C-alpha positions in Angstrom: 123.6 -93.9 127.6 120.4 -92.9 125.8 121.3 -95.2 122.9 120.5 -98.2 125.1 117.5 -96.6 126.8 114.0 -97.1 125.4 112.6 -93.8 124.1 109.7 -93.9 126.7 112.2 -94.0 129.6 114.7 -91.2 128.5 113.3 -88.5 130.5 113.3 -90.7 133.6 116.9 -91.9 133.1 118.0 -88.3 132.5 116.6 -87.3 135.9 118.4 -90.3 137.5 121.7 -89.2 136.0 121.2 -85.6 137.1 120.4 -86.7 140.7 123.8 -88.5 140.8 125.6 -85.3 139.8 123.6 -83.1 142.1 125.1 -84.8 145.3 127.2 -82.8 147.6 130.2 -85.2 147.7 131.9 -87.8 145.6 130.9 -90.4 148.2 127.2 -89.5 148.2 127.3 -89.5 144.3 128.8 -93.0 144.3 126.1 -94.2 146.6 123.5 -92.5 144.5 125.0 -94.1 141.4 124.7 -97.6 143.1 121.0 -96.9 143.8 120.5 -95.8 140.2 122.1 -98.9 139.0 119.9 -101.1 141.0 116.8 -99.2 139.9 117.8 -99.5 136.2 118.2 -103.3 136.8 114.8 -103.4 138.4 113.4 -101.6 135.4 115.0 -104.3 133.1 117.5 -101.9 131.5 120.7 -104.1 132.1 122.7 -102.3 129.4 122.0 -98.9 130.8 122.9 -100.1 134.3 126.1 -101.5 133.0 127.0 -98.2 131.3 126.4 -96.2 134.5 128.3 -98.8 136.6 131.3 -98.9 134.2 131.6 -95.2 133.7 130.5 -93.4 136.8 134.0 -92.9 138.2 135.0 -91.2 134.9 132.0 -88.7 135.2 132.7 -87.9 138.8 136.3 -86.6 138.2 135.2 -83.1 138.7 134.6 -83.9 142.4 138.3 -84.1 142.9 138.5 -80.3 142.6 137.2 -77.6 145.1 133.5 -77.7 145.3 133.3 -74.0 144.2 134.6 -75.2 140.7 132.3 -78.2 140.2 129.6 -76.3 138.2 132.3 -74.8 136.0 134.0 -78.0 135.3 131.0 -80.2 135.0 129.4 -78.1 132.2 130.9 -76.7 129.0 128.8 -73.5 128.8 131.7 -71.4 127.5 132.4 -73.8 124.7 128.6 -74.0 123.9 128.3 -70.2 123.9 131.3 -69.9 121.5 129.8 -72.6 119.2 126.5 -70.8 119.1 128.2 -67.5 118.2 130.2 -69.3 115.4 127.0 -71.0 114.2 125.1 -67.8 114.2 127.8 -66.0 112.1 128.1 -68.8 109.6 124.2 -69.0 109.1 124.3 -65.3 108.2 126.7 -66.0 105.3 124.7 -69.1 104.1 127.1 -70.9 101.8 130.8 -70.4 101.5 132.7 -70.6 98.2 135.2 -73.0 99.8 136.4 -74.5 103.1 139.2 -71.8 103.6 136.6 -68.9 103.6 134.6 -70.7 106.3 137.7 -71.3 108.3 138.7 -67.6 107.9 135.4 -66.5 109.3 135.6 -68.8 112.2 139.3 -67.7 113.0 138.2 -64.1 112.7 135.4 -64.6 115.3 137.8 -66.5 117.6 140.4 -63.6 117.3 137.6 -61.1 118.2 136.5 -63.1 121.2 140.0 -63.5 122.5 140.8 -59.8 122.0 137.8 -58.4 123.7 136.4 -58.5 127.3 134.3 -61.5 126.5 137.6 -63.5 126.0 139.1 -62.1 129.2 136.5 -62.9 131.7 137.7 -65.3 134.5 135.6 -68.4 134.3 136.8 -69.8 137.7 138.4 -68.3 140.7 141.8 -70.1 141.0 142.3 -69.0 144.7 140.3 -72.1 145.8 142.5 -74.4 143.8 145.6 -72.8 145.1 144.5 -73.2 148.7 143.8 -76.8 148.0 147.2 -77.4 146.4 148.9 -75.7 149.3 147.0 -77.8 151.8 148.0 -81.0 149.9 151.7 -79.9 149.9 151.6 -79.1 153.7 149.9 -82.5 154.5 152.1 -84.5 152.1 
């Protein structure tokens, strides 16, 4: 998206995209996306408007899940946190003699995370999803 946005407008476009995903329902997000597309066209950013128009449905798939899960599905904080931890560990070492030693360090860190409480924390409460599945099976 930002590759087709002028540098001076990146912050404004980012706010527009965040506004789309801050809506309370998928229908409201679609309506906001249409308004954003029109605004982008008015600002003479046709390529950016086309990108939003073509890919908005793909970015709103998280809305198909229970609303309690939206922020967890929409973001990738767990993966980012794990990547930061690996980056921090590899910076301490500096340079590795070969690729296998770097891989061994990363795998050791992943094993540690998987074996400790940090790896056992529940990221989402699945009861909301189970209720939604039960409701669908009863209705269907």
